[in-house]
C-alpha positions, 0 to 999 in steps of 0.5 A: 845333758851337761849343763855346765858345758851348755853354760860355756859354749852357747852364746851369749846371745842363745844363752839370753833367749833360754836360761833362767836367772836365781834372783835373791829378791829384796824386800819391797819389790813385788815378783812381777817388779824384779821380773820386769827390772831383769826383762828391762835391763837385758832388752828381752821380749819377755821374763817372767817369775816362777813362783810369787813371793810376797812384797816384803819376803825376800830369797829365791825367785827364779826369773825365766827369760824369753823361750825358757818362759814356757818351762815354768810348768815344769820347774815352778810346781815343786817344793818350796823351802822357808825359813822365818819368824813366828811370833806368839801373841801368848806365852806358849810351853814349847811341847804345846806349841810342838804338838800343834805343829804336828797336827799340820804336817802332811796334807792339810786343807787351806784357803788361800788368804783375802789378797791372794792371785788365786781363786779363793777357794779350799785347797789341798797342800802338804806340809812337808816338815816344819822345824823350830830353830830358836826361841826369843821371847814370843818369837820363834825362829822355824824352817818349814819345807812345803808343797808348792803353792802353801801360803806360809802366812796363812799357816802360821795365822792357822797355827795360832788359832790353836795357840791363842794367836800367832802371825809371821813377822818375816820369811825368805824363800831358800829353796825353790825346785832346783833352785836355792841359795848356793847360787844366788843373786843380788839385784846389785850382782846383776847390774854389775854383770849388765854393766860388764856386758856392755862392756864387751865381758859376758862373763859375769852374766853368763856365770849367772845364767842357768840354761833351759835345759835344766829341765832334762834333770826333772823328766825322763830323757828320750833320745831320737834319730838325727834325720828325724830332728829337723819335722818334729822342730816344725811340731810334728808328733814323735812317731816310734821309728823316731826314736833311737831305742825302744822306751817303755813309759806310761801314757800321760807322762811328761818327758824331755826329747833330745837327739844326741846334745840338742835338746828339742823339747818337751812332750807328752806321751800317748803310745796311740799306735805308732804314735809315742808323744806329742808336744807340749814344749818344742825348742826352735 
């Protein structure tokens, strides 16, 4: 689907009903507080943030608007990239530090910190990369790419246990799945766009909005016949006869269903008799 075309052609009202804004979270407020700020400013029924950042952590915080909140499961459980500063408690040779870091590359077992919002039990997470960028005494600037749900502060602490101690001084998220710093907006930028909207100018806000149809770039797309759309939008499963062509897709795979240029919803393939897929999210 042409996401830029959707952004330009949809009414601002329809965009606000089904979009995401990539907010540059400042240090201080919680992720929930930022989400609620956006919700109140736009007078929406609901917003939700995709991937919690600690109050003192900054950076990429996608905030879903209204019906786009239902897309969280498809958009947020993806790799994250962070840039931060690690402070070692002892003077450690670079070669030893790199050796310890190498032990944490790949799949690790991590116990969430005491203050985490998830159940505190050991979970498997994958560290895709962890690179040192600069050194200033005992402080090391690093960049790391990790599986969603990895706690960077805990990762630094665990590395420190093999190095005589370490803790995280600063952290910024630079990527979260589809969203990165190339197109990110501060709360000041957001406020300016809202004020312009109140005066009848929607350009600033429109440029910020990422249509919810962006989910189609992450899933296999399946095209259905136009004459079946009305029934499908009422929550019916998709039958093989509803499709414009024959698709060979494994059971339980998630798909994005479209009809021409219209996004219908997200479905799970079942391949049970004549039933091809059942709805998980219908955009009606």
